[in-house]
C-alpha angles and dihedrals in degrees: 000000000000109000146353121223142172110259115250113186098213099034097046108121115247095193121121120281143091112286140166133211115197110206119188120212114296096009097123100260095161090045092053094046092052090050092051088051089054090051094048091053094048113024095037093029093221116168114247088244091059093062121079119196117190127185135174102250138024089244094056092043090053090048091051093049091050091049092048092052090047091049094049093049091048090050091049091051094049091048090050093050093049096071101023139060091257113128113266115254124226108240138169123275092252094058092042089053090049091052092050092050098044113021096070098143141020092249090053090048091052090047094051091045091054090050092051094046090051090049093049092049089056098035093108088063094046115121098240100142149114122288087255092050089050092050091047093052091046093052092049091050092051097036100105096044091049098041093243130141106285093214110021121185106247114209122186087221139358098231099134093045092046090051091050093050094046090049090052093046091048092056094041100046117004099049089051091063117101110264094237090055092043094056089056091048092053089056088066092066091260110144140129095267094050092045090054091048094050093044089051089051092052092045097048101043111076090199096056116115112177113210122225105220105166105075092186092057115109115194097202096052127083111283092208094059093042092049092050093051092045095052088046092055092046089050092052092048092048095047091049097049092041091058090052103038108013096102091045090053091053091050091048091055090051090050090049090054091049091049092051091048090052088057091054096258109140101180106073097147132188087021126068133194089217107030118195093207131056095227093177090060093045093053092043089055090052090050090048091058088069096047095099098030142046118303119269117276120250087253090057090050093049090050094051102106094190089067096037101043102028121015097033111107092233090076092057094044090051089057088047091054093043097053100024091237127131102230100163110098124199091248097063098035097087093054092043091053092051092048089049091049093050092052101038110020101074089058090047089047090057093044092052094046090049095049096044092048096045093043092053092044092049092051092049096047094047088052092050092047093046088237128145133171130212093273091052090051091059093043091053091058099034104126088214091061094039092053093047091049096041114134113238091225099082092190093065098046126087115219105222093188094049088061092045090053090052095045100050131044097177135033120193111193117197124197090018093169088073094058120119129210096267094051090049091051089050093049093045092049094049102037107009096104102107095200098054106028143041111224106185117182123193120192149122119233090201087066098051097126105137104086089132087066093048098267112147127197089197089060090052093049093049091050089047091059092056096050120114093218139007125204126191125215109210105162109107115206097172112064133049119263093251093051093047091052089052093048091049089059093041091056093038094120092044124227098322099191094046091043091230125143123218124217120221109260124224111226110231102158122125092210116128123236112267112226112195132178110250095023121091102179137027088248116056131177122203104207110204113213129184118264089227094054107105100181138013095253096050114111113226126185108251117250121233123267092248093052093053092042089056089057096053099083092053092045091050092045092054093044095048092048089057094042096050095041094051094044104035093138096047106044139028126205089255090064089067127080125186112203117205136181099225138028095238088059089053091050094049091051092046091051094051094045088053088056092057093042097249106141115231136173120215128211097201135189090215117122109256090217092062094060132092093256092063090048092054090044088055090055090046095052090043087060090052089052092048109021093172099047103117095199093054092045090050091053091052093046091054094042127099088265095069105005098206114176122229091258094052091049090053093047092048091067089065106028096054099250092115092051089048090054091049091049090050090056091046086058091047090051088058092046095047098086090051105040103021127218097305090051090052092047092051090047091052098046115077125202093263092052092049091050091050095047092048088061093057104076120260097338098108094045091047090051092052095044093048090048091053092052092049090048090055090058091045090055096042098042099030091238124187118219089265094052091045089053091051091048091051091048092052091050091051096051104037122073115237116203123215096025110234113241094243089054091060112099118260097206119182108173101162139015086224107045138129109259115231113188141151118256091242091057093044093067110121092017129105134198136189093236123023124193120192109190101166108045089105087076123091116229116271119253111266112241123198139157087224132066133183135234124168090350091303123116121225132191093191116124094193090074090060088082092055129090093241090060091049090050089052091050091050090050092050090048092050092049090049092053090047093051091047088057090052091047088055090052089052091050096048093049095055091080121101101183113353132033121192123184127185115216121196133166113226129172115269097009097126108137094046114149096236100063095078094050098043103035101027134265093284091062100066092098097041123117110261090240089064094056097094132170089247090056090049092051091047091051091050091048091053091053092041090239118164107213131165107226117190124183113219136181129201107277120174111232109241096185139051133233119259119204109242113251116253108244092200111108113230121221138177121265126232115300115235113244098197126082119257118240107239102161100081118096147086110303131189134178090263092053093048095055093047088062094086131131104213110023126086103230127154116270135200095042111143117248104245093035094056088054090059099037133012101031093043091057123019116338102185116079096235120140119236091252091056091051091050092050091051091050093050092048094052127086103278095211091099118174098260124170110294105250096033091228095130119101118267093212131060121204087245097036092120095037109129117274131224137063096300094054091040093053090049089058091046091052092051092049090047092055101039121095108212090201087065097043094128092061092097096173092057095041093049091048091055091047093048093049094052092045091052092051091061096033096245117153118267089228086089093065093092097042090052089048088055091049092049091052091050091052092048097047109038120092108245092222126192113072089349095056113184095358111136129197093231088062092055113122108232089221089059096056136075121190123205096007107191122204140185116193116188114232098161122137115135096212100043116037123175114262138182095266090059090056093046090061090055094059091054089070124086093028091184091058121088124263096028127122090354088063096050096082090056092045091055089071091069121094103210121171111151145165127170122043136347105216138177149125127253117215093221142341121194144171118237092218132044088227100078093193090070101023126108118225121226136196113224124194125185117219124190094184114151110225099158127141139229117265094198138012088249088074107261108151137205131193122184146111092303089067096051102074120149093260093050092047091046088054089056091045092054095040094054097034093242092155088065090048092050092052092049091050092048089051090053091049092047091054093044093052092044087056100041110024116079114234091005117189121181092213090052104035112023106092110176143246134304124198112195113198097200099202090054102054111121129216114267089235090061088050091052091051089052090049091244102292121220091250121046122206112253094022130099111183119175132170116242114275092227098187091054094047093049091048091049089050092050091047092056092043089051091056090058097050 
């Protein structure tokens, strides 16, 4: 390092080299970086593709990109205004200075403008990304040359794969171990959860190198056999050395106790100078029990207290550590090591086998799947790995870094304090050549708080030492002048534990001073005192950390009530942020604030998939998978999403609401592949539902967030609804540690709510008022199954009794205290106007990060009892710090907060005087016929869905009982077929009625191939599958089989003569033909009168003038599209040049009749006479449907059939009433009459179709 300077945005050198800018909190780091980017593009004339910008998170990278775009546009505008008549823009001083220095002529202005325009055009392709995004892009670019996967799947973690591998390993190896050995193994903290946790740690940390310590361990051989042999060898070694030196060890322990006693040390446990027991003899007797039989199991060894609590070396090492005396002589060390091995090593042996096997398997499976995580990305580009793996034949190797050096001229590294060793090696290798590249790093060591993600302050400090130049940013644009002056004095001694100095900041913020009732200074300390303390001098035993922590939510609640009530005009709840250490603290505060009606929003570390929203989403997607499953639909109906009561659910089964719900989900199932889960959810929720859900906590936000996460997987893995449901279920029931950031709930309950957030998540944010209620706590001890020595990771417990392990633990503890101090710095610098700290004295909290700031640098090692209020005041006086200190006791809030009334008077806006256009939309036959004035027909059915369901079956929402009553009350002399020879029963006469059952039949008919009708196994399988989807009894399989054979084998008659469906060529048939016919013209929509004129044509054709009176009841007024779906169209001849094409529609309408007045019913061919079917046709407007379908077929054939002629090729329409189809034998007896029960077959009324076609075309002219 050569020199340290104050950063100047326009004078900062852009020449090549390795440089560092240290930016304290609030000093405009992102602003400065975007300005440097502008200078590099213009002054150095680098292409935008030659500049790499790397930040720590995707959020910060996006923010930087937005700031750069904003900066470039602003520069372009100011350049434009300088030499034109365009109005001058107000810009910041830095940009004004840049213009004065660089825009010295019109030609230069035009040149710079062209450079900026070019950069803005290519900004979307600029490499402004995270380190992982940069690595990913680099690997893809070099994939072909290096033989890598061209498009690898990048996972942020490998949780699901790790769970799968551990499960497989558990079955393969662990469950094969003898139960008595396994119980002992489990006592060593080896279990499935811990194995997953450790494997995740190894997989996600690029610096982790796990050390193989058992040379005799073979990964590919059975663990059970190896473990048995290993314990046997340990037992033999132990028994042998015990016989030789056991007594000597016992005597040594007695001598150690005597030695300690002689030095005045009374506590020598577990050793005694005068033991009452002969422990050597007791342990020898235990060993002797196994002389004639098999060795003890590992469980027996673990249970042996003489080994664990007396002879185990840990007991001696604990005395060593306690009294700082080396008590272990060379004579007893060998036997202690063997005892330690016997007790600990089998567990370590299993741990090591498990980790080595699962690590290898994880690596292989990720390779096969083409899957890598963030750690793998860095490892793939780590120069250390590339150099060690480099192929000797240079001609065949592709130098990744050579291409990187050619591609980029500049690398700007944001948040450099969070960099780890591998990232630094990567950056140095690519851009570290000072003569050819500019490597500019921007960071703040005081904000290095992400060690759990691999960030290392030591890495930063080493890089700092190698920089050519260091510049400091000391202009603070965040906090008010008064608060900055206080913070300057508070941090006067720097960060003592971290050994980091702090420079004095220059306040540049335009923020006004915040004057609040009850607060005297911008820095306030709430000093928590015990309720039992009567005076200041009284000594009170300190309470535990947990007891005080439990008080904090109530203290904060009381204080916020007072603060908000006294300052309702000056602050809102959203101005306040409470910074916490842990997520459970945030949750406790959030819960208590809710009790006293103070709104708060919680940024939680809880897994979104464990919350109620994900559970409801699971029910929702299950209904999409099975739209006719009554149990699943009932669960959804009674859930928080719909909130049906028991009574409403019961009534829905008869009033049609339940069928309507089922139909809605059938529509969503069709939409799902196009719009995804979130689209389906938005489609399902109406405005009223959304408003209701938004008033119930975080439920609506959780639903949307969970849906977005599922949609990501649907897109990435091409999931169907079924697979998406299974994926969601697996996420809900498996624990994911650590919880990915995107899986953490993003709750936003209120626009005016107190923010509660962890300090880690607050980095980069700022708030008007910041409250820090937990900085009086020391950081918790870090626990891990792994520990590090010489950069290698070990699982072995036996080393825990060695000095090197203790040294490692001391280092970890020291680093934890240092980082806690930096966390406190981050927390205190989030405040813009007011900073409030809660100070409490709890037992054992020495090492807390506040002591050095509040009591002075010399107090960091003081006992917590000595940190008094008087000492604090004295420290502040010495530093001339003005601080408002308020003593406070725990007082339970006995009132709640009331939102201040808005004094602004609300009034109505201007009323529109023009008519609103309501004719435009997507219209189908079903929607048209619901637009009636006097008939009670179901509304709110979707267009396409109604075609398939309600209006193909039974449109009116009448229960079966009501229909039956109507039939009994009517004149029973129905017009049945003349000679009454037709059957009274259909195979499906008693098949359920309604849209769900009707759709089931439609689905079966859609899937069945009538050419293959004799393949009973296949046909029955299709029927069974569809019946099961809608929970209809399998007893209908055979009746439906009979029906299908009837349909296949009967001659259709009428214009089709002896044509049978089983003779239909599959290439001459289209099922479920969808259509969209444009009818949009804003000044001339189609209306009912237009349609009436159509049915006056072709008077000799059926359903003409006699249908007009019925049609007049409809209220049609439509622009947009006419849409629908035809069950089937087919050609009656394989030769399409001469064939006629027909529209076929399946109808499952029940039009049976009562057999007796008691209510027995029948439904069969006898009920489906021409007159009865005509009645159904008129009632449900099927003639209109038939004409729409024929128009769609006419247009389709005109588009697709060469030399199409309506007279030659347009056949007509067929309506098949399924319950009325007779047996072929009955038809044979009747000598195949011209008209068959259950069938309406009519030739196309060509004049009507042509006129309808012209009518719609006319609308579009």
